[in-house]
C-alpha positions in Angstrom: 2.9 6.9 -17.9 5.1 7.9 -15.0 6.8 5.2 -12.9 5.0 6.4 -9.7 1.6 6.2 -11.5 2.3 2.7 -12.7 3.5 1.5 -9.3 0.4 2.9 -7.6 -1.8 1.2 -10.2 -0.1 -2.1 -9.6 -0.5 -1.7 -5.8 -4.2 -0.8 -6.2 -5.0 -3.9 -8.3 -2.9 -6.1 -6.1 -4.8 -4.9 -2.9 -8.1 -5.3 -4.7 -7.3 -8.9 -5.6 -6.3 -9.8 -2.0 -9.4 -8.1 -0.5 -11.7 -9.9 -3.0 -10.1 -13.2 -2.1 -10.5 -12.6 1.6 -14.3 -12.8 1.2 -14.2 -16.6 1.1 -12.2 -16.8 4.2 -14.4 -14.4 6.1 -17.5 -16.3 5.1 -16.0 -19.5 6.4 -15.0 -17.8 9.7 -18.6 -16.6 10.1 -20.0 -20.1 9.6 -17.9 -21.2 12.6 -20.4 -19.1 14.6 -23.3 -21.1 13.2 -24.9 -18.3 11.2 -26.9 -19.4 8.1 -25.9 -18.3 4.6 -29.0 -16.1 3.9 -28.6 -14.2 7.2 -24.8 -13.6 6.5 -25.5 -12.5 2.9 -28.2 -10.1 4.2 -25.8 -8.6 6.7 -23.2 -8.0 3.9 -25.7 -6.5 1.5 -27.4 -4.3 4.1 -24.1 -2.9 5.2 -23.1 -2.3 1.5 -26.4 -0.8 0.4 -25.7 2.8 1.5 -22.4 2.8 -0.4 -24.1 1.6 -3.6 -27.1 4.0 -3.3 -24.6 6.9 -2.9 -22.7 5.7 -5.9 -25.9 5.5 -8.0 -27.0 9.0 -6.9 -23.6 10.6 -7.6 -23.3 9.0 -11.0 -26.9 10.0 -11.9 -26.4 13.7 -11.3 -26.1 16.1 -14.3 -28.2 17.0 -17.2 -26.1 15.0 -19.6 -26.9 11.7 -18.1 -29.0 9.4 -20.3 -32.6 9.0 -19.3 -33.6 5.6 -18.0 -36.6 4.1 -19.8 -38.8 1.2 -18.9 -36.6 -1.2 -20.9 -33.5 0.1 -19.1 -35.1 -0.5 -15.7 -36.1 -4.0 -16.7 -32.6 -4.8 -17.8 -31.1 -3.4 -14.6 -33.6 -5.4 -12.5 -32.7 -8.6 -14.4 -29.0 -7.9 -13.9 -29.4 -7.2 -10.2 -31.6 -10.3 -9.5 -30.5 -12.8 -12.0 -26.9 -11.8 -12.1 -25.3 -10.3 -9.0 -27.8 -11.5 -6.4 -27.9 -15.1 -7.4 -24.1 -15.1 -7.9 -23.7 -14.0 -4.3 -26.4 -16.4 -2.9 -25.0 -19.5 -4.7 -21.5 -18.5 -3.6 -22.4 -18.2 0.1 -24.4 -21.5 -0.1 -21.5 -23.3 -1.7 -19.0 -22.2 0.9 -21.0 -24.2 3.4 -19.7 -27.4 1.8 -16.3 -26.7 0.2 -13.0 -25.1 1.1 -12.4 -21.4 0.5 -9.5 -22.4 -1.8 -11.6 -24.6 -4.0 -14.4 -22.0 -4.1 -12.1 -19.3 -5.3 -10.6 -21.5 -8.1 -14.1 -22.5 -9.3 -15.2 -18.8 -9.3 -12.1 -17.9 -11.2 -13.5 -19.8 -14.1 -16.0 -17.0 -14.8 -13.9 -15.6 -17.7 -14.2 -18.9 -19.6 -17.9 -19.0 -19.0 -18.1 -15.4 -20.2 -16.4 -16.4 -23.5 -19.1 -19.1 -24.1 -22.0 -16.9 -23.3 -20.6 -14.1 -25.5 -20.3 -16.6 -28.4 -23.9 -17.8 -27.9 -25.7 -14.6 -27.2 -23.5 -11.9 -28.7 -22.2 -14.0 -31.7 -18.6 -13.3 -30.8 -16.3 -16.0 -32.3 -14.0 -18.1 -30.1 -10.4 -17.9 -31.2 -8.3 -21.1 -31.3 -6.0 -19.8 -28.6 -9.1 -19.2 -26.4 -10.2 -22.8 -26.9 -6.8 -23.9 -25.7 -7.1 -21.7 -22.7 -10.5 -23.1 -21.8 -9.2 -26.7 -22.1 -6.3 -25.8 -19.8 -8.5 -24.1 -17.3 -11.0 -27.0 -17.0 -8.3 -29.6 -17.0 -6.8 -27.7 -14.1 -10.2 -27.6 -12.3 -10.7 -31.3 -12.8 -7.2 -31.9 -11.3 -8.0 -29.7 -8.3 -11.4 -31.3 -7.8 -10.0 -34.9 -7.9 -7.3 -33.9 -5.5 -9.6 -32.5 -2.9 -9.0 -34.3 0.5 -11.4 -37.1 1.2 -12.7 -35.4 4.3 -14.5 -32.9 2.2 -16.1 -35.4 -0.2 -19.5 -35.8 1.4 -20.9 -32.6 -0.1 -18.0 -31.8 -2.4 -20.0 -32.1 -5.6 -23.0 -30.2 -4.4 -20.9 -27.3 -3.0 -18.9 -27.2 -6.2 -22.0 -27.1 -8.4 -23.4 -24.2 -6.3 -20.2 -22.2 -6.7 -20.1 -23.0 -10.4 -23.7 -21.7 -10.6 -22.4 -18.5 -8.9 -19.7 -18.2 -11.6 -22.3 -18.7 -14.3 -24.6 -16.0 -12.8 -21.7 -13.6 -12.5 -20.6 -14.3 -16.1 -24.2 -13.6 -17.2 -24.1 -10.3 -15.3 -20.9 -9.3 -17.1 -22.2 -10.2 -20.6 -25.6 -8.6 -20.0 -24.2 -5.4 -18.5 -21.9 -4.5 -21.3 -24.3 -2.6 -23.5 -26.2 -0.7 -20.8 -23.0 0.2 -19.0 -21.8 1.9 -22.2 -25.0 3.9 -22.5 -25.6 5.0 -18.9 -22.1 4.8 -17.5 -20.3 2.1 -15.5 -20.7 3.7 -12.0 -24.3 4.5 -12.5 -25.1 0.9 -13.7 -23.1 -0.7 -11.0 -24.6 1.4 -8.2 -28.2 0.7 -9.4 -27.7 -3.0 -10.1 -25.9 -3.7 -6.8 -28.5 -1.7 -4.9 -31.2 -3.9 -6.4 -29.2 -7.0 -5.5 -28.9 -5.8 -1.9 -32.7 -5.2 -1.7 -33.3 -8.7 -3.2 -31.2 -10.2 -0.4 -33.2 -8.3 2.2 -36.6 -9.5 0.7 -35.3 -13.1 0.6 -34.3 -12.9 4.2 -37.7 -11.5 5.3 -39.5 -14.2 3.4 -37.3 -17.2 4.4 -36.1 -16.3 7.9 -37.3 -14.9 11.2 -36.2 -11.4 11.9 -34.4 -12.6 15.1 -32.0 -14.5 12.8 -30.1 -11.3 12.5 -29.6 -11.2 16.3 -26.1 -12.7 16.0 -22.9 -12.3 17.9 -20.8 -9.1 17.6 -18.2 -11.2 15.9 -20.6 -12.0 13.0 -21.7 -8.4 12.8 -18.1 -7.4 12.4 -17.5 -10.0 9.7 -20.6 -8.8 7.9 -19.4 -5.2 8.0 -15.9 -6.3 6.8 -17.5 -8.3 3.9 -19.4 -5.2 2.9 -16.6 -2.6 3.2 -13.3 -4.5 2.7 -14.5 -7.3 0.4 -17.1 -5.6 -1.7 -17.0 -1.8 -1.9 -13.3 -1.1 -1.3 -11.8 -3.7 -3.7 -14.2 -2.6 -6.5 -13.1 1.0 -6.1 -9.4 0.0 -5.9 -9.7 -2.1 -9.1 -11.4 0.6 -11.2 -8.7 3.1 -10.2 -6.0 0.6 -10.8 -7.2 -0.3 -14.3 -7.4 3.5 -15.1 -3.7 3.7 -14.3 -2.2 0.5 -15.8 -4.9 -0.9 -18.2 -7.1 -4.0 -18.2 -4.6 -6.5 -19.4 -1.9 -5.9 -16.7 -4.8 -5.8 -14.2 -6.0 -9.2 -15.3 -2.5 -10.6 -14.9 -2.1 -9.2 -11.4 -5.6 -10.4 -10.5 -4.4 -13.9 -10.9 -2.9 -13.6 -7.4 -6.5 -13.8 -6.1 -6.9 -17.6 -5.9 -3.3 -18.0 -4.7 -4.0 -15.5 -2.0 -7.1 -17.4 -0.9 -5.1 -20.6 -0.7 -2.6 -18.9 1.6 -5.3 -17.2 3.7 -7.2 -20.4 4.0 -4.1 -22.2 5.3 -3.3 -19.4 7.7 -6.8 -18.7 9.2 -8.8 -21.9 8.5 -6.2 -24.6 8.6 -7.0 -25.6 5.0 -4.3 -27.6 3.2 -3.5 -28.1 -0.5 -2.0 -31.2 -2.0 0.7 -31.1 -4.7 -1.9 -32.3 -7.2 -4.2 -29.4 -6.3 -1.3 -27.0 -6.6 -0.7 -28.2 -10.2 -4.4 -27.9 -11.0 -4.5 -24.4 -9.5 -1.6 -23.3 -11.8 -3.4 -24.7 -14.8 -6.6 -22.8 -13.9 -4.6 -19.6 -13.5 -2.8 -20.1 -16.7 -5.9 -20.7 -18.7 -7.8 -17.8 -17.3 -4.9 -15.4 -17.8 -4.5 -16.5 -21.4 -8.2 -15.6 -22.0 -7.9 -12.3 -20.1 -4.8 -11.1 -21.9 -6.0 -12.3 -25.3 -9.2 -10.1 -25.4 
């Protein structure tokens, strides 16, 4: 691998991690304009839907593509609804109650949840080093949780549980998508599944909200568009191209900058603070997750 290729790969993964992390801050900024979670999520998904439809269409072209049977479509629908859609919904709901920094750290536990789900459903054994990493991660999360400023304590537990449910749903999506991605291709699977998730969001909105709930300020429209392009489509594209250049393990290591980036962005744009106790907890969470990611 040339030095320039490796440098570009590192830059792509780093940019992806920062953009993914900016999602939490943008959602909190949108909530300042009194938009509800379902409406904001719908804006994000509606703006992202054309990109995912094009991705699915481009990846489905060609005579060599595997034919999708009824069982495949059922799996894709389950992944779109039970995985990605609920992961997004619970995350947006949880951000109503907790800080962007805490939300990102809880979400960053998804690799540990993936390990447990893989052990239960795929019969993959958990290595001793992985057990240690899990203990370190959850000890860190407990440290962060107990160090959360008292001003956030009224709905701290509920918001944290919602975001943890989001991490659980996303981990389920990762575990469930492995086999079908290998059979029909990663881009094709991602395009179809995320298109289904976008449509679920639209249906949820039409059932639960009045249509005029989408008549929001230009600022919220701009945030919704930014969430779709800069925090959903673009970072996913950057990450896949970065992994192709430097590999999954170095990408996992660089991805650890995500929660740290959220802490800084939350301080810069939302006025969020982090105590020394939370800083220690954040380092433990990062350490545990990175051990799991690099030990695969």
